[in-house]
C-alpha positions in Angstrom: -20.4 -0.7 10.7 -24.1 -1.5 10.9 -24.7 1.9 12.7 -22.6 3.9 10.4 -23.8 2.4 7.1 -27.2 0.7 7.6 -29.0 2.2 10.5 -30.5 4.0 8.8 -29.3 3.4 5.1 -28.5 6.7 3.2 -27.2 6.5 -0.3 -25.9 10.1 -0.1 -24.1 9.4 3.0 -22.5 6.2 1.2 -21.2 8.3 -1.6 -19.7 11.0 0.6 -18.2 8.6 3.0 -16.9 6.6 -0.1 -15.2 9.8 -1.3 -13.3 10.1 1.9 -12.4 6.4 1.9 -11.3 6.8 -1.7 -9.0 9.6 -0.8 -7.5 7.5 2.2 -6.8 4.6 -0.1 -5.6 6.7 -3.0 -2.2 5.4 -3.3 -2.9 1.8 -1.8 -5.1 0.5 -4.7 -4.0 -0.7 -8.0 -5.7 -1.7 -11.2 -4.7 -5.1 -12.4 -5.0 -6.1 -16.0 -4.3 -9.0 -17.9 -1.7 -9.0 -20.7 -2.0 -10.7 -24.1 0.3 -13.4 -25.3 2.3 -10.7 -27.1 3.6 -13.0 -29.9 2.9 -15.9 -32.1 4.5 -19.5 -32.6 6.8 -17.9 -35.3 8.0 -15.4 -32.8 8.5 -17.9 -30.0 10.5 -20.0 -32.5 12.7 -17.1 -33.4 13.4 -16.4 -29.7 14.9 -19.8 -29.5 17.6 -18.9 -32.0 20.5 -17.5 -30.1 21.9 -15.8 -33.1 18.6 -13.9 -33.7 18.3 -12.8 -30.0 22.0 -11.9 -30.2 21.6 -9.6 -33.2 18.2 -8.1 -31.8 20.1 -7.1 -28.6 22.9 -5.7 -30.7 20.6 -3.5 -32.7 18.9 -2.2 -29.5 22.2 -1.5 -27.9 23.4 0.4 -31.1 20.2 2.4 -31.2 20.5 3.3 -27.5 24.0 4.5 -28.1 23.2 6.5 -30.8 20.1 8.0 -29.1 21.6 8.2 -25.5 20.7 11.9 -25.1 17.0 11.2 -25.8 17.0 8.0 -23.8 18.4 9.6 -20.8 16.2 12.8 -21.0 13.0 10.8 -21.4 14.1 8.6 -18.4 14.8 11.7 -16.3 11.3 13.3 -17.4 9.3 10.1 -16.7 11.0 9.8 -13.2 10.2 13.4 -12.4 6.6 12.9 -13.5 6.4 9.7 -11.2 8.1 11.5 -8.3 5.6 14.5 -8.5 2.5 12.3 -9.0 3.5 10.1 -6.1 4.2 13.1 -3.8 0.9 14.8 -4.5 -1.0 11.4 -4.0 0.7 10.7 -0.9 -0.2 14.3 0.5 -3.8 13.9 -0.6 -4.0 10.4 0.9 -2.4 11.5 4.2 -5.3 13.9 4.8 -7.9 11.6 3.5 -6.9 9.1 6.2 -8.0 11.6 8.9 -11.1 12.6 7.0 -12.3 9.0 6.8 -11.3 8.2 10.6 -13.3 11.3 11.6 -16.4 10.3 9.9 -16.3 6.6 11.1 -15.8 7.8 14.8 -18.4 10.4 14.6 -20.9 8.5 12.3 -21.2 11.2 9.7 -20.1 12.0 6.2 -18.3 15.3 6.0 -15.6 16.5 3.5 -14.8 20.0 4.0 -14.6 20.3 7.8 -12.2 17.3 8.5 -10.0 18.3 5.6 -9.4 21.6 7.1 -9.5 20.5 10.7 -6.7 17.9 10.5 -4.4 19.8 8.1 -1.6 19.8 10.7 -1.8 16.1 11.3 -2.2 15.2 7.7 0.9 17.3 6.7 2.9 15.5 9.5 1.8 12.1 8.3 2.7 13.1 4.9 6.3 14.1 5.4 6.9 10.9 7.7 5.4 8.8 5.0 7.7 10.2 2.4 10.9 9.6 4.7 9.6 6.1 5.5 9.0 5.4 1.6 12.6 6.6 0.9 14.2 4.5 3.6 12.1 1.4 2.2 13.3 2.3 -1.5 17.0 2.6 -0.2 16.8 -0.6 1.8 15.2 -2.8 -0.8 17.3 -1.2 -3.7 20.5 -1.7 -1.7 19.5 -5.4 -1.1 18.9 -5.9 -4.8 22.0 -4.0 -5.9 24.1 -5.9 -3.4 22.8 -9.3 -4.7 23.5 -8.1 -8.2 27.1 -7.2 -7.3 27.7 -10.7 -5.8 26.2 -12.3 -8.9 28.5 -10.3 -11.1 31.6 -11.3 -9.1 30.6 -14.9 -9.3 29.4 -15.3 -12.9 31.6 -16.7 -15.5 32.0 -14.2 -18.3 31.6 -17.0 -21.0 29.2 -19.5 -19.1 26.3 -18.2 -17.3 25.8 -21.2 -15.0 24.1 -21.0 -11.5 27.0 -22.4 -9.3 26.6 -23.3 -5.6 27.5 -19.8 -4.1 25.0 -18.2 -6.5 22.2 -20.6 -5.4 23.1 -19.7 -1.8 23.1 -16.0 -2.7 19.6 -16.3 -4.3 18.1 -18.3 -1.4 19.4 -15.7 1.2 18.3 -12.8 -1.0 14.8 -14.2 -1.1 14.9 -14.8 2.7 16.2 -11.3 3.3 13.4 -9.8 1.1 10.8 -11.9 2.9 11.9 -10.7 6.4 12.3 -7.0 5.1 8.7 -7.1 3.5 7.3 -8.5 6.9 9.2 -5.9 8.9 8.0 -3.0 6.6 4.3 -4.4 6.5 4.4 -4.7 10.4 5.4 -0.9 10.7 2.8 0.3 8.1 0.1 -1.9 9.9 1.0 -0.2 13.2 1.0 3.2 11.7 -2.3 2.8 10.0 -4.3 1.1 12.8 -2.9 2.7 15.9 -0.5 5.7 15.3 -2.9 7.4 13.2 -5.8 7.0 15.6 -3.6 8.4 18.2 -2.7 11.4 16.3 -6.4 11.9 15.6 -7.5 11.5 19.1 -4.7 13.6 20.9 -3.8 16.0 17.9 0.0 14.7 18.0 2.6 14.8 15.3 3.5 11.5 13.8 6.7 11.0 15.8 5.0 12.1 19.1 2.3 9.5 18.4 4.8 6.8 17.8 6.5 7.7 21.1 3.1 7.1 22.8 2.3 4.0 20.8 5.8 2.2 21.3 5.4 2.7 25.0 2.2 0.7 24.9 3.6 -1.6 22.3 6.6 -2.4 24.6 4.1 -3.7 27.2 1.8 -5.7 24.9 4.1 -7.0 22.1 2.4 -10.5 21.9 -0.8 -8.9 21.5 0.0 -6.5 18.7 1.9 -9.3 16.8 -1.2 -11.7 17.1 -3.4 -8.7 15.9 -1.0 -8.3 12.8 -1.2 -11.9 12.0 -5.0 -11.9 12.3 -5.5 -8.9 10.1 -3.3 -10.6 7.5 -5.4 -13.6 7.5 -8.6 -11.3 7.4 -7.0 -9.5 4.3 -6.5 -12.8 2.8 -10.1 -13.8 3.2 -11.2 -10.6 1.8 -9.1 -11.0 -1.2 -10.4 -14.5 -1.9 -14.1 -13.2 -1.4 -13.5 -10.3 -3.8 -11.9 -12.9 -6.4 -14.9 -15.2 -6.0 -17.2 -12.1 -6.6 -15.3 -11.4 -9.8 -15.5 -14.9 -11.1 -19.3 -15.3 -10.1 -20.0 -12.0 -12.1 -17.9 -13.2 -15.1 -15.6 -10.3 -14.4 -18.3 -7.8 -14.6 -17.6 -7.2 -10.8 -14.0 -6.8 -11.5 -14.7 -4.0 -14.1 -16.8 -2.1 -11.5 -14.3 -2.4 -8.7 -11.4 -1.3 -10.9 -13.3 2.0 -11.6 -12.0 4.8 -9.5 -14.1 5.9 -6.7 -17.0 3.6 -7.6 -15.0 0.6 -6.6 -14.3 2.1 -3.3 -18.2 2.8 -2.8 -18.8 -0.8 -3.6 -16.2 -1.9 -0.9 -17.3 0.7 1.6 -18.6 -1.8 4.2 -15.1 -3.6 4.2 -13.2 -0.4 4.3 -15.3 1.1 7.1 -14.9 -2.3 9.2 -11.1 -2.2 8.6 -10.7 1.5 9.5 -12.6 0.9 12.8 -10.8 -2.4 13.6 -7.5 -0.9 14.9 -8.9 1.9 17.0 -11.4 -0.7 18.4 -8.7 -3.0 19.4 -6.6 0.0 20.8 -9.6 1.0 23.1 -9.2 -2.2 25.1 -6.2 -0.7 26.7 -8.1 1.8 28.6 -10.5 4.8 28.1 -7.7 7.1 27.3 -7.3 5.1 24.2 -11.0 4.8 23.2 -11.8 7.0 20.3 -15.4 6.6 20.7 -15.5 7.8 24.3 -18.3 10.4 24.5 -19.3 10.1 21.0 -22.6 9.4 19.4 -21.8 5.7 18.6 -20.7 5.0 22.3 -24.1 6.6 23.6 -26.1 4.4 20.9 -24.2 1.2 21.8 
């Protein structure tokens, strides 16, 4: 990271490299805001009156039933917009991941060349990511739907009380979501840190790179699990550091970090470090996995 960003320091290189990092993390970042209280003491008191709440829900239900065509149409339109935006962002991000990796490996800041050069790999990653996201959506959606059905079967129509079975379902559901979340996070980390570098190095499609990696993974399961846990702790430490930075700057730093592209440039040292971390770990398994073999950075080191 020191050789890439600070030896020598080039502000132009920072902004170009930051642009590729922004593309690579386009769908990963999220802007977080704080919501207002949204009400007054009078409103809170009104919500405590079951009759008022029931009347409000009744009016809302009547309005929806009277305007169901508009409600359904608006819902479908919003869903289509979300799907289109998600697909476009995922496509751009998939290409951006190879652009950032290429710049980190070769210690340079290019946009046009890696964008064209890794078109095939980027498109392959894009399609794989869409399928993976759909599977994740169906798995989590199915789990939530299943819990909802169990609760529906157990609930008393006249008395909404959490019975023993419902508590058990709830606890099991939380545990299931936790395990599913860990599993999908593990797959995502392996894809980001090892499969994409193998695609870049050997010009492989995503499924082909997975085959190569899984062969290595099966022989070093413990090492990759330890790596996953270490990166998770590292991410937690980064999060705490960013939170402290926001507090120490009286939220001014948070506003700057929330600005698209500019926030990525400010976090560039962290992003470059994390981008190089997986390939560096992968290189310990032999020269055939070393992305820096024969590059400028290897000669300088």
